[in-house]
Structures are given as C-alpha cells and as structure tokens.
C-alpha positions in Angstrom: -7.7 2.6 -27.8 -5.7 2.9 -31.0 -2.1 4.1 -31.0 0.6 4.5 -33.6 4.2 3.8 -32.5 7.5 4.3 -34.3 10.9 2.9 -33.2 13.9 4.7 -34.8 17.6 4.5 -34.3 18.4 8.1 -35.2 22.2 7.6 -35.3 24.3 9.2 -32.7 25.8 12.6 -33.6 29.6 12.7 -33.7 32.8 13.3 -35.7 32.5 9.9 -37.4 29.7 11.4 -39.6 30.6 14.2 -42.0 29.1 15.9 -45.0 25.5 15.0 -45.6 25.7 12.4 -42.8 26.5 15.0 -40.2 23.7 15.6 -37.7 23.2 19.2 -38.7 22.6 18.0 -42.2 20.4 15.0 -41.2 18.3 16.9 -38.7 16.0 18.7 -41.2 15.6 15.5 -43.2 14.5 13.7 -40.1 12.2 16.5 -39.2 10.4 16.2 -42.6 10.2 12.4 -42.2 8.7 12.5 -38.7 6.3 15.3 -39.6 5.0 13.0 -42.4 4.2 10.1 -40.0 3.6 11.9 -36.7 3.4 8.7 -34.5 1.6 9.0 -31.2 4.7 7.6 -29.6 8.2 7.8 -31.0 11.0 5.7 -29.4 14.5 6.6 -30.4 17.9 5.0 -29.8 21.4 6.5 -29.9 20.2 10.1 -29.6 22.3 12.4 -27.4 20.8 15.2 -25.3 21.7 17.7 -28.0 19.9 15.7 -30.7 16.8 15.1 -28.5 16.6 18.8 -27.7 16.7 19.5 -31.4 13.9 17.0 -32.1 11.8 18.5 -29.3 12.3 21.9 -30.8 11.4 20.6 -34.3 8.4 18.7 -33.1 6.7 20.9 -30.5 3.7 18.7 -30.0 5.9 16.1 -28.4 7.5 15.7 -24.9 10.0 13.0 -24.0 11.3 10.9 -21.1 14.9 9.8 -21.2 18.3 9.6 -19.4 21.8 9.4 -20.8 23.2 5.9 -20.4 26.2 7.3 -18.6 23.9 9.2 -16.2 22.2 12.6 -16.4 22.6 14.1 -19.9 25.7 12.1 -20.7 25.8 9.5 -23.4 23.1 8.0 -25.6 19.4 8.0 -24.6 16.7 5.4 -25.1 14.1 8.2 -25.3 10.3 7.8 -25.4 8.6 10.8 -27.1 4.8 11.1 -26.8 2.2 13.5 -28.1 1.5 15.7 -25.1 -2.1 16.4 -26.2 -2.9 12.7 -26.1 -1.0 11.3 -23.1 0.4 12.2 -19.7 3.2 10.3 -18.0 1.9 8.3 -15.0 5.3 6.7 -14.1 8.8 6.1 -15.6 12.1 4.6 -14.8 15.4 3.4 -16.2 17.6 0.3 -15.8 20.9 -0.9 -17.2 21.4 -4.1 -19.2 23.9 -5.6 -16.7 24.2 -7.9 -13.7 23.5 -4.7 -11.6 20.5 -3.1 -13.5 20.1 -0.3 -11.0 23.7 0.9 -11.2 24.1 3.8 -13.6 26.5 3.1 -16.4 27.1 -0.6 -15.3 28.4 -3.0 -17.9 28.4 -6.9 -17.9 28.5 -9.9 -20.2 31.4 -8.6 -22.4 29.2 -5.8 -23.7 31.2 -3.4 -25.9 29.7 -0.4 -24.2 27.0 0.7 -21.7 23.5 -0.5 -22.6 20.2 0.5 -20.9 16.4 0.6 -21.1 13.8 3.2 -20.3 10.2 2.5 -19.6 7.2 4.9 -19.4 3.6 4.4 -18.3 1.4 6.5 -20.6 -2.1 7.4 -19.7 -4.6 8.6 -22.3 -5.9 12.0 -21.3 -9.5 11.4 -22.5 -10.1 7.7 -21.9 -7.8 7.1 -18.9 -6.5 3.9 -20.6 -2.8 3.2 -19.8 0.0 1.2 -21.3 3.7 0.7 -20.9 6.4 1.5 -23.4 9.8 -0.1 -22.9 12.6 1.1 -25.1 16.1 -0.3 -25.4 19.2 -0.9 -27.5 21.1 -4.2 -27.3 24.9 -4.5 -27.8 26.2 -4.7 -31.4 29.2 -6.9 -30.6 28.6 -9.4 -27.8 26.2 -12.3 -28.4 26.5 -13.1 -24.7 25.4 -9.5 -23.8 22.4 -9.7 -26.2 21.3 -13.1 -24.8 21.5 -12.0 -21.2 19.9 -8.6 -21.9 17.0 -10.4 -23.6 16.5 -12.4 -20.4 16.6 -9.4 -18.2 14.2 -7.4 -20.4 11.8 -10.3 -20.5 11.8 -10.5 -16.7 11.2 -6.8 -16.3 8.6 -6.7 -19.0 6.8 -9.6 -17.5 6.5 -7.7 -14.2 5.3 -4.5 -15.8 2.8 -6.3 -18.2 0.9 -7.8 -15.2 -0.2 -4.2 -14.5 -1.0 -2.9 -18.0 -0.5 -3.7 -21.7 3.1 -3.2 -22.9 5.0 -2.4 -26.0 8.8 -3.2 -26.3 10.7 -1.2 -28.9 14.3 -1.0 -29.8 17.4 -1.7 -31.9 18.1 -5.3 -31.0 21.1 -5.7 -33.2 19.7 -9.2 -33.8 18.2 -10.9 -36.8 14.9 -12.9 -36.7 16.9 -16.1 -36.6 19.0 -15.1 -33.6 19.0 -16.5 -30.0 17.9 -13.1 -28.7 14.8 -13.1 -31.0 14.0 -16.7 -29.8 14.2 -15.6 -26.2 11.8 -12.7 -26.8 9.2 -14.4 -28.9 9.1 -18.0 -27.7 7.4 -17.2 -24.4 4.0 -16.3 -23.1 4.6 -12.5 -23.0 5.7 -11.2 -26.4 4.7 -11.4 -30.1 6.4 -9.7 -33.0 4.3 -6.9 -34.5 5.8 -7.6 -37.9 4.7 -11.2 -38.1 1.3 -10.4 -36.5 0.4 -7.4 -38.7 -2.9 -7.6 -40.7 -1.2 -5.4 -43.3 2.5 -4.8 -44.1 4.6 -2.3 -46.1 8.2 -3.0 -46.8 8.1 -6.8 -46.9 11.5 -8.2 -47.6 13.3 -5.2 -46.3 15.8 -4.9 -43.4 16.2 -1.9 -41.1 19.9 -1.1 -41.2 20.9 0.8 -44.3 24.3 2.0 -43.4 23.4 5.2 -45.3 23.8 3.3 -48.6 21.6 0.2 -48.9 18.0 1.2 -49.4 16.9 -2.4 -48.9 18.2 -2.3 -45.4 20.2 -5.5 -46.0 17.1 -7.6 -46.7 14.7 -9.3 -44.3 17.5 -11.2 -42.5 18.7 -7.8 -41.4 15.5 -6.7 -39.7 17.1 -5.7 -36.4 14.7 -3.0 -35.2 11.5 -4.4 -33.7 8.3 -3.6 -31.9 7.2 -6.5 -29.6 3.8 -6.7 -28.0 1.9 -8.3 -25.2 -1.3 -10.1 -26.1 -3.6 -7.2 -25.4 -2.7 -5.6 -28.8 -3.9 -6.2 -32.3 -1.6 -5.1 -35.1 -3.5 -3.3 -37.8 -0.5 -2.3 -39.9 3.3 -2.5 -39.7 5.7 -0.8 -42.1 9.4 -0.5 -42.6 9.7 3.1 -43.5 11.9 4.5 -46.3 14.2 6.7 -44.2 15.1 9.0 -47.0 13.7 12.4 -48.2 14.6 13.4 -51.7 17.2 10.6 -51.7 18.9 11.7 -48.5 19.1 9.4 -45.5 18.0 10.8 -42.1 19.8 8.0 -40.3 21.7 4.8 -41.0 18.6 2.9 -39.8 15.1 2.7 -41.3 12.3 3.3 -38.8 9.5 0.8 -38.1 6.0 2.2 -37.8 3.0 0.3 -36.4 -0.7 1.0 -35.9 -2.1 -0.9 -32.9 -5.4 -1.4 -31.4 -5.9 -2.4 -27.8 -8.1 -5.5 -27.5 -11.2 -5.1 -25.3 -11.0 -7.1 -22.1 
C-alpha cells in the first residue's frame, strides 16, 4: 500500500493575527495549497472547530477525526483528515500529554497550556490494509513537558504499533538536536521520515516561518516531523513552500511524505 501524508500546523485563528494573516484571509490560500497536494491523510495542529469545519467545506473529499483539547469543540484540535473514498475509520481515541492522560484538559510538567494527541486506525476500503496515525503538538515553552510527552507518546505508540504499522505526525517544537528528538528516534520503534527518504525536496529548510522567513529558520528549525515504524519505506519527503502568490497560509510550512508499506 502506498499513502501520502502531510503534517501541517495551520495556525490557530484568533485576534492576534490581523490583515493578511487573519484566518479569513489565509483560508483561501490554504485551500489552494492543499488542493495542489491532496494528501491521502492530512494531520493538522492548532486548528479550532471553526477552522476545521471550513477546511472540511473547502475539501469535500475529506472527513476528519478530532476533539478540542479542552473537551468537545473547545480549544485546539490535533485533527486527522483522510480521503473518505480511500479509507474508513476502524477505531480512534484521544489522550492528554500529562500525568493523567485520560483526563480531558489535564496539564503536567510545567506545560504552558493543555497538550494532547489523537490517534486513528485507518482501513483501506479496497485492500483492507490498516495503519495507525497518531497526531500531536508538544509544548512550546517547557522542555520538561516535551521530554515527558515524548516518553508518553513513545509508550502509547509502542502499544499501538504491535497491532499495525504506525505514523506519528506533529509539531514537536523541538529541533533535531533536542532531547525530545533523541527520545523519539533512539529506540526500536521510530525512524524519521526526513532522514530516511529516498528523495528530498527542501533540504536545508526549517518548518517555522513566522509568516516572514521563507527558509523556515533553516534546518536546525525543522520542528514538524513525520516519524515511522519499520514497516514503512519513505519514497519522498518534502518541506513544502507554504505560500501561494507570495502569501503565507500559516506560520509553519507543511511536511509532505510519500510512503510505501513494506511487504511482510
């Protein structure tokens, strides 16, 4: 099975962004960008219920699974969009990056705000092949929170990956030389799709532009990742230019990967 996956921090809508950075101005730019790539699976971070409803309207071939980090439709989502013609959802759940992962809205480890993860088990409608997608967003302030969240995600991913291949996506707010990156990649479970790719586009780029830096801060600022279990081969990985006609769709650049599931 081959599958294309994009991870994308779409920047939360709010009064802090005005002018061309306001969501109502960015939404049509993002629509054009996503229509160009049309990944089989799109994992977003920071999107609110209103934003995700807008994307679902703009991209009618997709459905999504998600929950607000403050419960229900409240707060930011770690949403997993998927092409409804290709996949059906076999299972899903959510947990919080805290000492009490099943408690909605729980916060630990000096995290600056609530952080969570959403996982979805997708089953291919024709072949019956299944895989997990786990989507998250680590804290942007507390190194202690990022380190502990990485350990928790590794533990949860390990249990899920015993049942089916798994892809972990997200904004990790961590560079490739961070402790969190070491925890994720120096184990038997995960490999970094960027370093494993047969072909790359965007070498030397980072993924946080801040709406101004088209280089994304350089490779040391590659903070958005797609991590993989051993069942996947990475055909191509690309850090996508998140602009259309010079206008930024978000303050992050998305990462797009083409994967092929290895035969058992």
